PDB file of N, CA, C and O in Angstrom:
ATOM      1  N   MET A   1      63.650  74.865 -49.635  1.00  0.00           N
ATOM      2  CA  MET A   1      63.553  75.701 -48.664  1.00  0.00           C
ATOM      3  C   MET A   1      62.121  77.132 -49.463  1.00  0.00           C
ATOM      4  O   MET A   1      62.829  77.966 -50.028  1.00  0.00           O
ATOM      5  N   GLY A   2      61.073  77.426 -49.579  1.00  0.00           N
ATOM      6  CA  GLY A   2      60.069  78.157 -50.161  1.00  0.00           C
ATOM      7  C   GLY A   2      59.211  78.311 -49.738  1.00  0.00           C
ATOM      8  O   GLY A   2      58.951  77.935 -48.595  1.00  0.00           O
ATOM      9  N   PRO A   3      58.137  79.149 -50.761  1.00  0.00           N
ATOM     10  CA  PRO A   3      56.595  79.271 -50.064  1.00  0.00           C
ATOM     11  C   PRO A   3      56.252  78.115 -49.776  1.00  0.00           C
ATOM     12  O   PRO A   3      55.735  77.894 -48.681  1.00  0.00           O
ATOM     13  N   ASP A   4      56.565  76.605 -51.155  1.00  0.00           N
ATOM     14  CA  ASP A   4      55.282  75.572 -51.429  1.00  0.00           C
ATOM     15  C   ASP A   4      55.993  74.602 -50.249  1.00  0.00           C
ATOM     16  O   ASP A   4      55.330  73.610 -49.948  1.00  0.00           O
ATOM     17  N   GLY A   5      57.251  74.788 -49.566  1.00  0.00           N
ATOM     18  CA  GLY A   5      57.671  74.337 -48.052  1.00  0.00           C
ATOM     19  C   GLY A   5      57.697  74.762 -47.005  1.00  0.00           C
ATOM     20  O   GLY A   5      58.209  74.278 -45.996  1.00  0.00           O
ATOM     21  N   THR A   6      56.820  76.269 -47.219  1.00  0.00           N
ATOM     22  CA  THR A   6      56.709  76.717 -45.454  1.00  0.00           C
ATOM     23  C   THR A   6      54.980  76.194 -45.124  1.00  0.00           C
ATOM     24  O   THR A   6      54.558  75.924 -43.999  1.00  0.00           O
ATOM     25  N   ARG A   7      54.584  76.168 -45.749  1.00  0.00           N
ATOM     26  CA  ARG A   7      53.139  75.515 -44.883  1.00  0.00           C
ATOM     27  C   ARG A   7      53.267  73.754 -45.279  1.00  0.00           C
ATOM     28  O   ARG A   7      52.217  73.129 -45.128  1.00  0.00           O
ATOM     29  N   ALA A   8      54.288  73.092 -45.688  1.00  0.00           N
ATOM     30  CA  ALA A   8      54.706  71.800 -45.546  1.00  0.00           C
ATOM     31  C   ALA A   8      54.811  71.332 -44.558  1.00  0.00           C
ATOM     32  O   ALA A   8      55.433  72.090 -43.813  1.00  0.00           O
ATOM     33  N   ARG A   9      54.411  70.054 -43.892  1.00  0.00           N
ATOM     34  CA  ARG A   9      54.757  70.087 -42.542  1.00  0.00           C
ATOM     35  C   ARG A   9      55.765  68.858 -42.497  1.00  0.00           C
ATOM     36  O   ARG A   9      55.295  67.884 -43.086  1.00  0.00           O
ATOM     37  N   ARG A  10      56.979  68.653 -41.974  1.00  0.00           N
ATOM     38  CA  ARG A  10      57.854  67.578 -42.513  1.00  0.00           C
ATOM     39  C   ARG A  10      57.747  66.288 -40.804  1.00  0.00           C
ATOM     40  O   ARG A  10      57.406  66.544 -39.650  1.00  0.00           O
ATOM     41  N   PRO A  11      58.208  65.001 -41.445  1.00  0.00           N
ATOM     42  CA  PRO A  11      58.210  63.881 -40.820  1.00  0.00           C
ATOM     43  C   PRO A  11      58.711  64.315 -39.770  1.00  0.00           C
ATOM     44  O   PRO A  11      58.031  64.313 -38.744  1.00  0.00           O
ATOM     45  N   GLU A  12      60.689  65.036 -39.770  1.00  0.00           N
ATOM     46  CA  GLU A  12      61.475  65.301 -39.350  1.00  0.00           C
ATOM     47  C   GLU A  12      61.424  66.134 -38.583  1.00  0.00           C
ATOM     48  O   GLU A  12      61.593  65.737 -37.430  1.00  0.00           O
ATOM     49  N   ILE A  13      61.143  67.899 -38.782  1.00  0.00           N
ATOM     50  CA  ILE A  13      60.876  68.217 -38.359  1.00  0.00           C
ATOM     51  C   ILE A  13      59.370  67.970 -36.471  1.00  0.00           C
ATOM     52  O   ILE A  13      59.485  68.235 -35.275  1.00  0.00           O
ATOM     53  N   GLU A  14      58.636  67.576 -37.033  1.00  0.00           N
ATOM     54  CA  GLU A  14      57.294  66.816 -36.383  1.00  0.00           C
ATOM     55  C   GLU A  14      57.712  66.449 -35.047  1.00  0.00           C
ATOM     56  O   GLU A  14      57.391  66.920 -33.956  1.00  0.00           O
ATOM     57  N   ALA A  15      59.095  64.789 -35.604  1.00  0.00           N
ATOM     58  CA  ALA A  15      59.393  64.283 -34.700  1.00  0.00           C
ATOM     59  C   ALA A  15      60.780  65.368 -33.319  1.00  0.00           C
ATOM     60  O   ALA A  15      60.771  65.434 -32.090  1.00  0.00           O
ATOM     61  N   PHE A  16      61.358  65.748 -33.957  1.00  0.00           N
ATOM     62  CA  PHE A  16      62.807  67.279 -33.420  1.00  0.00           C
ATOM     63  C   PHE A  16      61.142  67.672 -32.085  1.00  0.00           C
ATOM     64  O   PHE A  16      60.919  67.260 -30.946  1.00  0.00           O
ATOM     65  N   GLY A  17      60.535  68.396 -32.798  1.00  0.00           N
ATOM     66  CA  GLY A  17      59.302  68.927 -31.542  1.00  0.00           C
ATOM     67  C   GLY A  17      58.691  67.893 -30.605  1.00  0.00           C
ATOM     68  O   GLY A  17      58.507  68.306 -29.460  1.00  0.00           O
ATOM     69  N   ARG A  18      58.291  66.469 -30.888  1.00  0.00           N
ATOM     70  CA  ARG A  18      57.996  65.632 -29.732  1.00  0.00           C
ATOM     71  C   ARG A  18      58.908  65.644 -29.150  1.00  0.00           C
ATOM     72  O   ARG A  18      58.651  65.575 -27.947  1.00  0.00           O
ATOM     73  N   ARG A  19      60.805  65.744 -29.548  1.00  0.00           N
ATOM     74  CA  ARG A  19      61.015  64.375 -28.497  1.00  0.00           C
ATOM     75  C   ARG A  19      61.921  65.232 -28.316  1.00  0.00           C
ATOM     76  O   ARG A  19      62.993  64.825 -27.870  1.00  0.00           O
ATOM     77  N   HIS A  20      61.686  67.213 -28.721  1.00  0.00           N
ATOM     78  CA  HIS A  20      62.398  68.184 -27.710  1.00  0.00           C
ATOM     79  C   HIS A  20      60.543  68.267 -26.587  1.00  0.00           C
ATOM     80  O   HIS A  20      60.624  68.174 -25.362  1.00  0.00           O
ATOM     81  N   ARG A  21      59.659  68.375 -27.015  1.00  0.00           N
ATOM     82  CA  ARG A  21      58.416  68.204 -26.557  1.00  0.00           C
ATOM     83  C   ARG A  21      58.575  70.139 -27.164  1.00  0.00           C
ATOM     84  O   ARG A  21      59.225  70.896 -26.444  1.00  0.00           O
ATOM     85  N   CYS A  22      58.300  70.372 -27.715  1.00  0.00           N
ATOM     86  CA  CYS A  22      58.209  71.517 -28.645  1.00  0.00           C
ATOM     87  C   CYS A  22      56.809  71.644 -28.993  1.00  0.00           C
ATOM     88  O   CYS A  22      56.475  71.015 -29.997  1.00  0.00           O
ATOM     89  N   PRO A  23      55.684  72.481 -28.243  1.00  0.00           N
ATOM     90  CA  PRO A  23      54.343  72.764 -28.884  1.00  0.00           C
ATOM     91  C   PRO A  23      54.190  73.326 -30.056  1.00  0.00           C
ATOM     92  O   PRO A  23      53.157  73.376 -30.724  1.00  0.00           O
ATOM     93  N   VAL A  24      55.687  73.938 -30.411  1.00  0.00           N
ATOM     94  CA  VAL A  24      54.766  74.549 -31.688  1.00  0.00           C
ATOM     95  C   VAL A  24      56.714  75.353 -32.499  1.00  0.00           C
ATOM     96  O   VAL A  24      57.567  76.165 -32.139  1.00  0.00           O
ATOM     97  N   VAL A  25      56.455  74.394 -33.718  1.00  0.00           N
ATOM     98  CA  VAL A  25      57.692  74.700 -34.378  1.00  0.00           C
ATOM     99  C   VAL A  25      57.954  75.265 -35.151  1.00  0.00           C
ATOM    100  O   VAL A  25      56.990  75.089 -35.896  1.00  0.00           O
ATOM    101  N   PRO A  26      58.959  76.270 -35.924  1.00  0.00           N
ATOM    102  CA  PRO A  26      58.380  77.742 -37.164  1.00  0.00           C
ATOM    103  C   PRO A  26      58.913  76.249 -37.973  1.00  0.00           C
ATOM    104  O   PRO A  26      59.078  75.081 -37.622  1.00  0.00           O
ATOM    105  N   VAL A  27      59.113  77.260 -39.612  1.00  0.00           N
ATOM    106  CA  VAL A  27      59.109  76.386 -40.755  1.00  0.00           C
ATOM    107  C   VAL A  27      61.038  77.232 -40.559  1.00  0.00           C
ATOM    108  O   VAL A  27      61.948  77.048 -41.368  1.00  0.00           O
ATOM    109  N   ASP A  28      61.116  77.959 -39.478  1.00  0.00           N
ATOM    110  CA  ASP A  28      62.387  78.969 -40.280  1.00  0.00           C
ATOM    111  C   ASP A  28      63.249  77.913 -39.543  1.00  0.00           C
ATOM    112  O   ASP A  28      64.397  78.357 -39.553  1.00  0.00           O
ATOM    113  N   GLY A  29      63.226  77.063 -39.092  1.00  0.00           N
ATOM    114  CA  GLY A  29      64.143  76.163 -38.454  1.00  0.00           C
ATOM    115  C   GLY A  29      64.669  76.843 -37.578  1.00  0.00           C
ATOM    116  O   GLY A  29      65.856  76.523 -37.520  1.00  0.00           O
ATOM    117  N   SER A  30      64.355  77.848 -36.643  1.00  0.00           N
ATOM    118  CA  SER A  30      64.638  77.570 -35.479  1.00  0.00           C
ATOM    119  C   SER A  30      63.937  77.018 -34.688  1.00  0.00           C
ATOM    120  O   SER A  30      62.719  77.040 -34.870  1.00  0.00           O
ATOM    121  N   ILE A  31      64.563  76.274 -33.429  1.00  0.00           N
ATOM    122  CA  ILE A  31      63.231  75.359 -32.400  1.00  0.00           C
ATOM    123  C   ILE A  31      63.620  76.068 -31.434  1.00  0.00           C
ATOM    124  O   ILE A  31      64.693  76.196 -30.844  1.00  0.00           O
ATOM    125  N   ARG A  32      62.245  76.676 -31.311  1.00  0.00           N
ATOM    126  CA  ARG A  32      61.824  77.710 -29.036  1.00  0.00           C
ATOM    127  C   ARG A  32      61.061  76.585 -28.414  1.00  0.00           C
ATOM    128  O   ARG A  32      59.845  76.413 -28.500  1.00  0.00           O
ATOM    129  N   CYS A  33      62.019  75.760 -27.708  1.00  0.00           N
ATOM    130  CA  CYS A  33      61.423  75.183 -26.439  1.00  0.00           C
ATOM    131  C   CYS A  33      61.617  75.587 -25.255  1.00  0.00           C
ATOM    132  O   CYS A  33      61.602  75.038 -24.154  1.00  0.00           O
ATOM    133  N   ARG A  34      61.898  77.158 -25.812  1.00  0.00           N
ATOM    134  CA  ARG A  34      61.616  77.706 -24.259  1.00  0.00           C
ATOM    135  C   ARG A  34      60.728  77.946 -23.419  1.00  0.00           C
ATOM    136  O   ARG A  34      60.863  78.080 -22.203  1.00  0.00           O
ATOM    137  N   SER A  35      59.714  78.013 -24.100  1.00  0.00           N
ATOM    138  CA  SER A  35      58.448  78.710 -23.739  1.00  0.00           C
ATOM    139  C   SER A  35      58.304  77.438 -23.031  1.00  0.00           C
ATOM    140  O   SER A  35      58.418  77.629 -21.820  1.00  0.00           O
ATOM    141  N   ALA A  36      58.068  76.051 -23.368  1.00  0.00           N
ATOM    142  CA  ALA A  36      57.964  74.902 -22.808  1.00  0.00           C
ATOM    143  C   ALA A  36      58.475  74.609 -22.010  1.00  0.00           C
ATOM    144  O   ALA A  36      57.913  73.748 -21.333  1.00  0.00           O
ATOM    145  N   LYS A  37      59.861  75.099 -21.532  1.00  0.00           N
ATOM    146  CA  LYS A  37      60.756  74.678 -20.524  1.00  0.00           C
ATOM    147  C   LYS A  37      59.790  76.159 -19.248  1.00  0.00           C
ATOM    148  O   LYS A  37      59.399  76.129 -18.081  1.00  0.00           O
ATOM    149  N   ASN A  38      59.791  76.851 -19.965  1.00  0.00           N
ATOM    150  CA  ASN A  38      59.056  77.921 -19.029  1.00  0.00           C
ATOM    151  C   ASN A  38      58.085  77.795 -18.480  1.00  0.00           C
ATOM    152  O   ASN A  38      57.790  78.338 -17.416  1.00  0.00           O
ATOM    153  N   GLU A  39      57.185  76.790 -19.344  1.00  0.00           N
ATOM    154  CA  GLU A  39      55.709  76.264 -18.753  1.00  0.00           C
ATOM    155  C   GLU A  39      55.918  75.559 -17.807  1.00  0.00           C
ATOM    156  O   GLU A  39      55.424  75.889 -16.729  1.00  0.00           O
ATOM    157  N   LYS A  40      56.948  74.016 -17.931  1.00  0.00           N
ATOM    158  CA  LYS A  40      56.396  73.507 -16.871  1.00  0.00           C
ATOM    159  C   LYS A  40      58.246  73.595 -15.980  1.00  0.00           C
ATOM    160  O   LYS A  40      58.392  73.206 -14.821  1.00  0.00           O
TER     161      LYS A  40
END
């Protein structure tokens, strides 16, 4: 994790967001799926 990985998109993070229906997944490792649950 560093300045070089902050802008790098990992397939694992993208798959996790798609499985949890997350519109946006931060690179900090924090999953914010509350907005998606509140919107739907």
